[in-house]
C-alpha positions in Angstrom: -33.3 -22.7 -30.6 -30.4 -22.5 -33.0 -28.4 -25.6 -33.8 -25.5 -24.7 -31.5 -27.9 -24.3 -28.6 -29.2 -27.9 -29.0 -25.8 -29.3 -28.3 -25.1 -31.2 -25.1 -22.9 -29.5 -22.5 -21.2 -30.9 -19.4 -20.5 -29.0 -16.2 -16.9 -28.2 -15.2 -16.7 -27.7 -11.5 -14.7 -24.8 -10.2 -11.0 -25.2 -9.7 -11.1 -24.8 -5.9 -11.8 -28.5 -5.0 -9.0 -29.7 -7.3 -6.4 -27.3 -5.8 -7.5 -28.3 -2.3 -7.1 -32.0 -3.2 -3.6 -31.3 -4.5 -2.6 -29.5 -1.4 -4.2 -32.1 0.9 -2.5 -35.0 -0.9 0.7 -34.3 1.1 1.3 -33.3 4.7 2.6 -29.8 5.1 4.5 -28.1 7.8 3.7 -24.5 8.6 7.3 -23.7 7.6 6.4 -24.7 4.0 3.7 -22.0 3.8 2.6 -20.3 1.7 2.0 -22.9 -0.9 0.9 -21.4 -4.2 -1.0 -23.3 -6.9 -2.1 -21.9 -10.2 -3.4 -23.0 -13.6 -4.8 -21.8 -16.9 -7.7 -23.8 -18.1 -10.2 -23.7 -20.9 -13.7 -23.0 -19.7 -16.9 -23.3 -21.8 -20.1 -21.6 -20.7 -23.5 -21.6 -22.2 -24.0 -17.9 -23.1 -27.2 -17.3 -25.1 -26.5 -15.8 -28.5 -28.0 -12.5 -27.7 -25.6 -11.7 -24.8 -22.3 -12.7 -26.6 -20.1 -9.6 -26.7 -16.6 -9.2 -28.0 -14.0 -10.6 -25.6 -16.1 -10.1 -22.5 -19.1 -12.4 -23.0 -18.0 -15.5 -24.9 -18.7 -19.2 -24.8 -15.1 -20.5 -24.6 -12.1 -18.8 -23.0 -8.9 -19.5 -21.0 -9.3 -18.7 -17.3 -6.6 -18.3 -14.8 -7.2 -19.7 -11.3 -4.9 -19.6 -8.3 -5.1 -20.7 -4.7 -2.7 -19.8 -1.9 -2.6 -21.8 1.2 -1.1 -19.7 4.0 -1.0 -18.9 7.7 -3.3 -16.1 9.0 -0.4 -13.7 9.5 0.6 -14.2 5.8 -2.8 -13.4 4.2 -2.3 -9.6 3.9 1.1 -9.8 2.2 0.0 -12.6 -0.1 -3.1 -10.6 -1.2 -0.8 -7.6 -1.7 1.4 -9.7 -4.0 -1.7 -10.9 -6.0 -2.9 -7.4 -6.3 0.5 -6.3 -7.7 0.3 -9.1 -10.3 -3.3 -8.2 -11.2 -2.5 -4.6 -11.8 0.7 -5.4 -13.8 -1.5 -7.5 -16.1 -4.3 -5.0 -16.4 -1.7 -2.2 -17.2 0.0 -4.4 -19.8 -3.3 -4.7 -21.6 -4.0 -1.0 -21.3 -6.7 -1.1 -18.6 -6.0 1.9 -16.4 -9.5 3.0 -15.6 -11.0 0.6 -12.9 -12.9 0.5 -9.7 -12.1 -1.7 -6.7 -14.7 -3.2 -4.4 -14.2 -4.9 -1.0 -17.1 -7.2 -0.5 -17.8 -8.0 3.1 -19.8 -10.6 5.1 -23.3 -11.3 3.9 -26.3 -11.9 6.2 -25.9 -15.7 5.7 -22.4 -17.0 6.0 -20.3 -19.9 7.1 -17.2 -20.0 9.4 -16.9 -18.2 12.7 -17.1 -14.4 12.9 -13.5 -13.9 14.2 -12.1 -15.7 11.1 -14.4 -13.6 8.8 -13.2 -10.4 10.5 -9.5 -11.4 10.2 -10.0 -12.2 6.5 -11.8 -8.9 5.8 -9.2 -6.9 7.7 -6.4 -8.6 5.8 -8.0 -7.8 2.4 -8.6 -4.2 3.5 -5.0 -3.9 4.8 -3.5 -5.1 1.5 -5.6 -2.5 -0.4 -4.5 0.3 2.0 -0.8 -0.7 2.0 -0.9 -0.3 -1.8 -2.8 3.0 -1.5 -5.5 1.6 -3.7 -8.9 3.5 -3.5 -11.8 1.1 -2.9 -15.5 1.0 -2.1 -16.9 -1.3 0.5 -19.7 -3.5 -0.9 -21.3 -4.1 2.5 -22.7 -7.7 2.6 -21.5 -8.4 -1.0 -19.1 -11.2 -0.1 -19.9 -14.8 -0.9 -21.3 -16.9 1.9 -17.9 -18.6 2.2 -15.6 -15.6 2.3 -14.9 -11.9 1.6 -13.5 -10.8 -1.7 -11.9 -8.0 -3.7 -13.4 -7.3 -7.2 -11.7 -5.2 -9.8 -14.1 -3.8 -12.4 -12.4 -2.4 -15.5 -13.8 0.2 -17.9 -13.7 -0.3 -21.6 -13.2 2.3 -24.3 -16.9 2.9 -24.4 -17.1 3.7 -20.7 -18.8 0.4 -19.8 -17.8 -1.4 -16.5 -16.9 -5.1 -16.6 -16.0 -7.3 -13.6 -12.6 -8.6 -14.5 -10.6 -9.8 -11.5 -11.7 -11.4 -8.2 -9.4 -12.1 -5.2 -11.5 -14.4 -3.0 -10.8 -15.5 0.5 -11.8 -19.1 1.2 -11.5 -20.9 4.5 -10.4 -24.5 4.7 
């Protein structure tokens, strides 16, 4: 092992629990919804030296994370707004070649089926309202919720997973 690989690392949990704690710290009326929380945080990951690559596979980077707490009838419009922001940023950085995937319920999942179906239909509805072409990744969702992944293509024609819009149930 190289010297930098012998260093001690600490795990940083995902941002989800922290945003949920912030939201849960106060009582909220349905009239306050949606509540939107976001942050930019420095993340360090142990990437072996052989897989480091330009700006896409690095050991330290700033990652954006956001969570929107909303009513079921607000999901589709909130996802649409997040998609608008995502494509505005991708366009600003010159990424115009991309593929979109809607990942659906895997074989093993949590939460009841009706909630899963509502979440999936809301994500799909947002994509269709914006006339965005997408491919369904049947069963590719996380065990805790469906998601939209946006894979960008770099100047060499390689695909990179860049943006995820994940539906979580609380």
